[in-house]
C-alpha positions in Angstrom: 8.3 -51.7 29.4 8.1 -48.9 26.5 5.0 -47.0 25.9 4.3 -45.3 22.3 2.2 -42.5 21.7 0.5 -41.8 19.0 -1.0 -38.9 18.0 -3.4 -37.8 15.0 -4.0 -33.8 14.0 -6.9 -33.4 12.0 -7.6 -29.8 10.5 -11.1 -29.0 9.9 -12.0 -26.2 7.9 -15.2 -24.4 9.2 -17.1 -21.8 6.9 -16.2 -18.1 8.5 -19.7 -16.9 7.0 -22.0 -19.6 8.1 -20.5 -22.4 10.1 -20.7 -25.2 7.7 -18.0 -27.4 6.5 -15.7 -25.2 4.5 -13.8 -26.9 1.4 -11.0 -24.2 0.6 -9.3 -20.9 1.7 -10.1 -18.1 -0.5 -7.1 -15.3 -0.6 -8.0 -12.0 -2.1 -6.7 -8.3 -1.3 -8.3 -4.9 -1.0 -6.2 -1.3 -0.6 -3.0 -3.2 0.3 -4.0 -5.6 2.9 -4.5 -9.4 2.1 -7.3 -11.5 3.5 -8.0 -15.3 3.9 -11.2 -16.7 4.4 -12.6 -20.1 4.7 -15.3 -21.1 2.8 -18.2 -23.9 1.3 -18.1 -24.6 -2.4 -21.2 -22.2 -2.7 -19.7 -19.0 -0.5 -16.4 -19.1 -2.4 -18.3 -19.2 -5.7 -20.5 -16.4 -4.5 -17.5 -14.6 -3.5 -15.7 -15.3 -6.8 -19.1 -13.9 -8.5 -19.3 -10.9 -6.6 -15.9 -9.7 -7.2 -15.9 -10.6 -11.0 -17.1 -7.5 -12.5 -14.3 -6.1 -10.4 -11.3 -8.0 -11.3 -12.5 -8.0 -14.9 -11.9 -4.5 -15.1 -9.1 -4.3 -12.9 -5.4 -4.5 -14.0 -2.9 -6.9 -12.2 -0.4 -5.4 -9.4 3.3 -6.2 -10.1 4.3 -4.8 -6.7 4.4 -6.5 -3.9 1.9 -7.0 -1.5 -0.5 -5.8 -4.3 0.1 -2.2 -3.7 0.3 -0.3 -6.9 3.2 1.8 -6.2 3.3 5.5 -7.1 5.0 7.0 -9.8 8.0 8.9 -8.9 6.5 12.4 -8.4 10.0 14.1 -7.5 11.5 13.8 -10.7 8.3 15.7 -12.5 8.0 18.2 -9.7 11.7 19.3 -10.4 11.0 19.9 -13.9 8.5 22.4 -13.0 10.3 24.5 -10.4 11.9 27.8 -11.2 14.6 27.3 -8.3 17.0 25.5 -7.4 15.8 23.1 -4.2 19.4 22.8 -3.1 20.2 26.2 -3.1 16.7 27.2 -1.6 17.7 24.9 1.6 20.9 26.3 1.8 19.7 29.8 2.3 16.9 28.9 4.5 19.5 27.4 6.6 22.1 30.2 6.5 18.9 32.5 7.0 17.2 31.0 9.9 14.2 30.3 8.0 12.7 26.5 9.1 12.3 24.3 6.1 11.4 20.5 6.5 14.6 18.2 5.4 12.9 16.3 3.1 9.4 16.7 1.4 7.4 19.7 0.0 8.5 23.6 1.0 5.8 25.9 1.9 4.8 28.4 -0.9 5.4 31.4 1.7 9.4 30.2 2.1 9.7 29.5 -1.7 8.2 33.3 -1.9 10.7 34.7 0.8 13.6 33.1 -1.1 12.6 34.4 -4.4 12.1 37.9 -2.9 15.7 37.9 -1.5 16.9 37.2 -5.1 17.1 33.2 -5.0 16.5 31.6 -8.2 
């Protein structure tokens, strides 16, 4: 004899604010993080109304995750330098002066390099 088992799964949304029956899941983002909240019709409308002035004044982000990408600052800094960073790093390595492998070089190291005749 074969026994058939049936299963019915019912998903019920509960409003995350007040515990009532929710009608939708609202997704929004802030500071690079994405959030979801289950809300009833009234609370969803209140959230949209509260965010409306900010959304209206904001610009849409085209970067992944909603986080705005910074402009490439390295290119603009290279133009403003009055020394060759590659030569500075080589000079530092051969003179035992510690410099980070990447990123900003401390001004004291730049001054020392220039004082040694670096350009």
